[in-house]
C-alpha positions in Angstrom: 50.5 120.6 -24.6 48.2 118.2 -23.6 48.1 114.2 -23.0 44.9 112.8 -22.8 44.8 109.5 -20.9 41.4 107.4 -20.6 40.3 106.3 -17.0 37.7 103.5 -17.1 36.1 103.2 -13.6 33.5 100.5 -12.5 32.8 99.4 -9.2 34.9 95.7 -9.4 33.8 92.5 -7.4 35.5 89.8 -5.6 34.6 87.2 -8.4 37.4 87.4 -11.1 35.3 86.7 -14.1 33.4 89.7 -13.3 37.0 91.7 -13.4 38.1 89.7 -16.4 35.1 90.3 -18.1 35.6 94.5 -18.2 39.2 93.7 -18.7 38.5 92.1 -21.8 36.3 94.7 -22.9 38.7 97.4 -22.7 41.5 95.6 -24.3 39.4 95.5 -27.2 38.7 99.0 -27.8 39.5 100.1 -31.0 40.6 103.7 -30.7 41.3 106.7 -33.2 44.7 107.2 -31.8 47.1 105.6 -29.1 45.9 106.6 -25.8 46.9 105.2 -22.3 43.7 103.4 -21.0 43.3 102.0 -17.5 41.1 100.4 -15.6 40.2 101.3 -12.1 37.9 100.1 -9.7 35.7 101.4 -6.7 36.9 98.6 -4.3 37.4 94.8 -4.1 40.3 94.5 -6.6 43.6 95.0 -4.8 46.0 97.6 -6.8 43.6 98.3 -9.1 41.5 101.1 -7.2 40.8 104.1 -9.1 43.7 105.9 -7.7 46.0 103.4 -8.9 44.5 104.3 -12.1 45.3 107.5 -11.7 48.5 107.1 -10.7 49.8 104.9 -13.8 48.4 107.4 -15.9 50.0 110.4 -14.5 53.1 108.6 -14.3 52.8 108.2 -18.3 52.8 112.0 -18.2 49.1 112.0 -19.0 47.5 116.0 -18.6 43.7 115.4 -19.0 42.0 112.2 -17.8 38.9 111.3 -19.9 36.6 109.1 -17.1 34.3 107.0 -18.3 31.9 105.6 -16.0 31.3 102.0 -16.9 28.1 102.1 -14.4 24.7 101.3 -15.8 22.7 104.1 -14.2 23.0 108.0 -13.9 21.0 106.6 -10.5 24.0 105.4 -8.8 25.0 107.2 -5.7 28.6 105.8 -6.9 29.0 107.3 -9.9 28.0 110.7 -7.9 30.8 110.2 -5.0 33.0 109.5 -7.8 32.3 111.8 -9.4 32.9 114.5 -6.5 36.0 112.9 -5.7 38.3 112.8 -8.7 37.3 116.6 -8.9 34.7 116.7 -11.5 31.9 118.9 -9.3 32.5 120.6 -6.3 30.0 118.6 -3.8 28.1 114.9 -3.7 24.7 114.9 -3.8 24.9 113.1 -0.8 27.1 112.5 2.4 30.2 109.8 1.0 33.1 108.0 2.8 34.9 108.6 -0.3 38.0 110.7 0.1 39.3 112.7 -2.6 41.9 111.1 -5.1 44.7 112.8 -5.6 44.7 114.2 -9.4 46.8 116.4 -11.0 45.7 116.3 -14.4 42.1 118.0 -15.6 39.6 115.8 -15.2 36.3 115.0 -17.9 33.9 113.0 -16.8 31.6 111.2 -18.9 28.1 109.3 -18.4 27.0 105.9 -17.3 25.1 103.4 -19.8 21.3 104.9 -19.0 19.1 104.5 -21.7 21.8 104.2 -24.9 20.3 102.7 -27.6 22.9 100.2 -28.5 22.3 98.7 -24.8 18.3 98.2 -25.7 20.5 95.8 -28.5 22.5 94.5 -25.6 20.0 93.8 -23.5 18.2 92.0 -26.4 20.7 89.8 -27.6 21.2 88.8 -24.4 17.7 87.3 -23.8 16.2 86.8 -27.7 17.2 83.0 -27.4 14.6 82.5 -24.5 12.1 84.1 -26.6 9.4 81.8 -28.6 6.1 83.8 -28.8 7.2 87.7 -29.2 3.8 88.5 -29.4 3.0 86.7 -25.8 5.9 87.9 -24.2 6.9 90.9 -21.8 10.7 91.4 -21.3 11.0 92.6 -17.5 14.4 94.6 -17.2 15.9 94.5 -13.8 18.3 96.7 -11.6 19.9 97.2 -8.7 17.7 101.0 -8.4 18.4 102.9 -5.2 16.0 103.8 -2.5 17.7 107.3 -1.6 15.5 110.3 -3.2 16.6 111.6 -6.5 19.2 108.7 -7.6 15.6 106.6 -7.7 14.0 108.9 -9.9 17.2 108.9 -12.5 17.3 105.0 -12.0 13.7 104.9 -13.2 13.7 107.5 -15.7 16.7 105.7 -17.4 15.4 102.4 -17.1 11.9 102.8 -17.9 13.2 104.6 -21.3 15.7 101.9 -22.3 12.8 99.1 -21.7 10.6 101.2 -24.6 13.7 101.0 -26.5 14.2 97.3 -26.0 10.4 96.8 -27.0 11.1 98.7 -30.4 14.3 96.0 -31.3 12.5 92.9 -30.1 9.2 93.3 -31.0 8.1 91.5 -28.0 4.3 92.3 -26.5 5.5 94.2 -23.7 8.7 95.6 -21.7 8.6 96.9 -18.0 11.4 97.2 -15.5 12.1 96.3 -11.8 14.1 97.3 -9.2 15.9 95.7 -6.5 15.6 98.7 -4.5 13.2 99.3 -4.1 11.9 96.1 -4.1 9.5 95.3 -7.0 10.7 92.4 -9.3 8.5 89.7 -7.3 5.6 91.9 -7.9 5.9 92.8 -11.6 6.8 89.4 -12.6 3.8 88.2 -10.6 1.8 91.2 -12.2 2.6 90.1 -15.9 2.7 86.2 -15.5 -0.3 86.0 -13.8 -2.8 88.8 -14.0 -1.8 89.2 -17.9 -1.3 86.0 -18.6 2.1 86.7 -20.5 5.5 84.9 -20.6 7.7 86.9 -18.4 11.1 87.2 -19.8 13.5 88.5 -16.9 16.9 90.8 -18.3 18.8 91.4 -15.6 20.8 95.4 -16.2 23.8 94.5 -14.8 27.4 95.0 -16.4 28.9 91.5 -15.0 27.8 88.4 -13.1 27.9 88.0 -9.5 26.1 87.9 -6.6 22.5 89.8 -7.9 22.5 88.5 -10.8 23.2 84.5 -9.8 21.7 84.9 -6.0 19.4 88.1 -5.2 17.5 88.3 -8.4 16.3 83.9 -8.7 15.7 84.4 -4.6 13.5 87.3 -5.2 11.4 85.3 -8.2 11.2 82.1 -6.1 8.0 80.1 -7.0 6.9 82.6 -10.1 6.8 81.4 -13.6 9.2 83.1 -15.8 12.2 82.4 -18.4 16.1 83.6 -17.2 19.2 83.0 -18.5 21.2 85.2 -16.1 23.1 86.5 -19.2 24.8 90.2 -18.2 25.6 93.2 -20.3 29.3 91.7 -20.4 30.5 89.8 -23.0 29.2 92.1 -25.6 31.1 93.8 -28.3 28.5 97.0 -28.6 29.8 97.8 -24.9 33.2 98.5 -26.6 31.6 100.3 -29.0 29.5 102.7 -26.4 32.9 103.4 -24.4 34.4 104.1 -28.0 32.0 106.8 -28.6 32.1 108.1 -24.8 35.7 108.3 -25.1 35.6 110.3 -28.3 33.1 112.6 -27.2 35.3 113.3 -23.8 38.9 113.9 -26.5 36.6 116.4 -28.3 35.7 118.5 -25.5 39.0 118.4 -23.9 41.4 118.5 -26.7 
């Protein structure tokens, strides 16, 4: 007899508000049947790391782990190492210090946010209050990115496709993307504002507010003309719906 349980994995942060935003989203999940759900963090959240989440679910008799990687891009090296360490694939694509987890249950691994249509709606919801004349504006999505070959291309594919979806739902003149790694935020913002004469609205593609959204992005944009609220994907009800869909897909696959 199978007993599925849900493990939602995200990076973690020393900022309590970051962790709370993830917990709030998980607490509002509306699942088709009563499933045990745990949040597991890659680092920085004492007592609530990925192994802690696995242990708590298996202690409840869970035989099948439905793992939702709550990351914004499949280009994240963290997704690669977690997928390996939890036993969902035999080898990581790059070397990792992450030791394999102790897992007895069967593992069913989902996929990150990437270019999901609901995420495009979320991005627009977070910045539309900054929009004044859509026909003269550019929304610039800013993501973490990766300097590693293979991972960088996945980042670019996902965020460029998402930018197109954002243009469709927002009706602004242009959308584009920039990454912190390799750095293109300053140059892209300068290009659209100074060379193209467009009003630039910067949309951070980050799960929750923290160091990158509050410090790094504003630092990269120094002395440029742009609009920025710093609002991240969470909190937003659509992220809960995205997780619910993921869980349903994994449930159908496993049980």
